[in-house]
N, C-alpha and C positions, 0 to 999 in steps of 0.2 A: 442752888447756892452753894453751898459746902464744899459741895464737889470742882465746881469751878475754881470756888478760890485755892483749894489744894492745888490745883493745877495751874492757878497764877503762881504761885509759890512754888510749886517744883519747876517751871518754865523760869522763874526769876532766879533760882537755883546754878538751874542749868546755866543759863549767861553765867554770873558770878564766875563758876569754875570754868567756863572757857575763859572769861578773862584772867582769872589767875594765871591759867597756861602760857598765856602770851602765843606772842609767835614761834618763840623756839621749839616746838613742839610738843607732845603728851605729857604731863609732870613724870618728874623721874623717868628721864628719858636719859641714859648716859650722855655724855659729852663726844664722843664716837661717835652715835648716828648721827650726830650735828655736825663732827666733821666730815661726818662722810658725805652726806647730804648735800652742805654747800663747799665740799670739793677743797679746803682752805684750813689748815692746821695754824692756827695765829701763837708764833715763835717771841717770846721775849727776849734779847741779849744785849751785848752792849754795843755801843758804836765805837766803840776806841780800845779796844783791849787784844790788837795785833798782840803773835799772829793770833789770834782766835776769835778773834771778830770784830772788822772796821770797815769804817763804809773809806768806796772809792771813789773819786774826781765827779763821776758820774751820779752820784748819790746810789750807790748797788754796793750791795757788803761782798765782803767774802774774806775766808777764813776757817779756821779747821771748825766751830761751832757750827761755823753758815752750809758746813759739807756736813757735819754729821746731821743738821737738822734738815737740811734737804734731801737727804739720803732717810730718815724716817719717813718722813711726809709721801716721800716717793712709792717705800713699802707701805705707808699705810695705803695707795692708791689716791693719793691728793697731794694740794701744792704749799708750798710756806710760807707765810707772809710774814714777814720780821717789821716788829717795832724793836722801838730801843729808849726806854724807861729811865730814867735813874739807877745805878745799882740799888740803894738804898728799898725804893719800890717796890722791887723783884722780891728783895730777902725778907722784906717787912711783911707777903702773904698779904692775905686782905684785897684781892685783885679785883672784885666786882668783875669777873666776866670781860675786863680786859681784853687779854690775851688768854691761851690756851694753856702753854707751858711754856716752862724756862729751860733752854739751853745754850747756858750761861757760863759753863765751867764751875756749876756749883756743888763746895764743898761741901759734903755727908757729916752733918753734926748731929749729935745728940739732940739741943735745942730745937735745931732745924724739924727733926722727926715729928717733932709737935707741930709744924706748922705745913710742911709737906708732906706727899708722897713723893718718893724717889723709885726710880727707875734702879736696874744693876749697875752697877759703877762702868763707866765707857770708857774716861784712862783717866789717869794720875800726873798732875806734875809735882815736882821738886817745891818745897816753898824755899825760898834762897834769900839770902839776907847778901844786899850789897854796902856801897859806901861812895860817898862822893870821891874819883877816884886823887885827888890832891890833898886828901883830908890827914894822911896820915897814918889814920887807923886800918891797921891790918889781921884783924882778927876779928870772931863777933863779943868777946869780952871788952874789947877797945870798946864798943859802942855802950858799956856803963854811964849811967848818967848822961845819955844823949838825946837826943830827938830824932823818931824815926818816921818814917812817911809811909802812911800806903792809903788804899781806899778805902771810904767808909763801909762801915757795915760788912765786911770781909772776913774769909779766917784768920787773915793776916792782923787785917788790926785786934781781933777779939786774943790772940797768940799774946799778942803786947800787953796787953788785958792781965791775961794769965786765965782767963775765961772758956779757951778755947777747950770743946772732949770733942774729939773724933768722932765717927761717927760708927769706924771699923776698929776704934781702941787704941790708933798706931801709936807710937814712942812719938814725944817733941822734945826738942833741948830747950832746958833753961832760958829765962828772958833774960838779959844781962844785968845786971843791979841796977833799979833807979833809971833805966830806960823810959822814954814819953813817946806816947803818940800824934801822931798828928796827921791828919786828912787829907785825901781829896775827894773829888765825886765817884773819881775812877783810877785803879794804880797807875796806867799811865801820865796823870796827870802829872803825879808825882813827877816820874821821869822827862818828862817835858817843860817843868818845872826849873828843873837841875842842868837841863842843858839850856833854859834862856838864863842863867847867869846866878838862877835862887841859890841862898846859901842857908838858910835859918833851919835847913834839919840836915844832918849827918851821915842819918840810913835811910836804905830806903829797901821795905818789905816788900815783894810779888811772886809771882812763879816760878821759873830759872828760861823758860820761852818768854816770856813777860821783859824779864831780865836783858835777854839776850838780842830780842826786837830792837829793844830802846838802846842796847849800847850803839850795834848793828846800826842805826837812825844818826848818832851821833852823841848820844848823851853821853857825860865825862862820869862814868859807873863804873863799879869793880866791883864784883862778887867779892863774900869775903867768908871763909867755914864752908862749912859743907851743909846741907840741906837742915831748916829747924826742925820740918818734918815733911810727910808726903800728906797731896792732899787727893782722896777717893773722891772725883766727880762725879756727878750724874745727873739726868734730866731731873725737874719736878713740876707738880703740879700741886698747887695749892686745894689742901684742906676744905678749905672755904669753899671753894669751886664747885658747879652742879655738880650730880653723879658723875662717878668716873673711871670706877672702877674696870669696864669694859678697854677705857682709853690709855691706863697705866699698864694693864697685861699688854695689850697689842704696842704700845711702844716698848716694853720690857722684852718681849718676842724681838720688835726688832731688834733692838739692839746687842741678844742674842746672838742672832742670827750673823749679823756686823761683824760679830768676836771670830763664830767658829769659820767663815768664807772666808776671812780676813780683808774685810774691809775697813773695820778700824786700826788697824795696823797698818796697811796702807794711807789713807787718811793721815794718821799720826808721822809716820816719813815725808811723807809729801810737805808740808806743814814746819816739821819740828829736827828738821835738816838731816832725815836718816834713823833720827832716835825713835824706836817703839814707844811709842809712853801710853798704849794701849795697857801694857801690860806693868804692875810695879818693877822700881828698879830695884 
């Protein structure tokens, strides 16, 4: 009788362990194994951040980040599947296994290093200040006491708050005295609001690439001054995700190979008017 009771207990315990393992593989399995088994790398990115990433009329996406993600997935032997959560959701971490990685031009900062595991930098962009073209403002100092628009939870917003700590320790221009921020869900919303005639902000801070795309699309904006800092941009994995050291290493290897064989340089020149932003300017 005791031995039978022990057998029942052991059997019950085994069932509990199996249930805890779920359908995603054995306990402690690295995300890379699941990605390869499913044949899909789930990528979070922005749906309105041209030329890095944007949706076409047919619902498919394209842009520099899209090409980078597709190439990384290809080198892992899988396909990229794109998702478009708000940037604040991506940047906040705690993804709850909704997606695997972010290929969304995330600036590496010291606080973000506490939330994410980053690949090596895959490209750099100048953070460029601009103004409404008819504002009469011709310098960065002219934005003192003015309202500057940018995307929420971005490094641009952090710079305006005076809290930006770049992961590579890069230099930053001081914020204009008394300047304040207003935010939208994504940077492009600022440009599109200016284009629609909105005038409750005088400045707009974003990447030089996004600013050029906005101006080319007809937004009434003009760059002022030199870049206020240079962004080191990397692929990110939420530290709270399932074990992912092997996935992170595989992605980092892919990025290193893409630097070495010229793939990143070629993609940068393709999307950024011939400028190779895979190296720091």
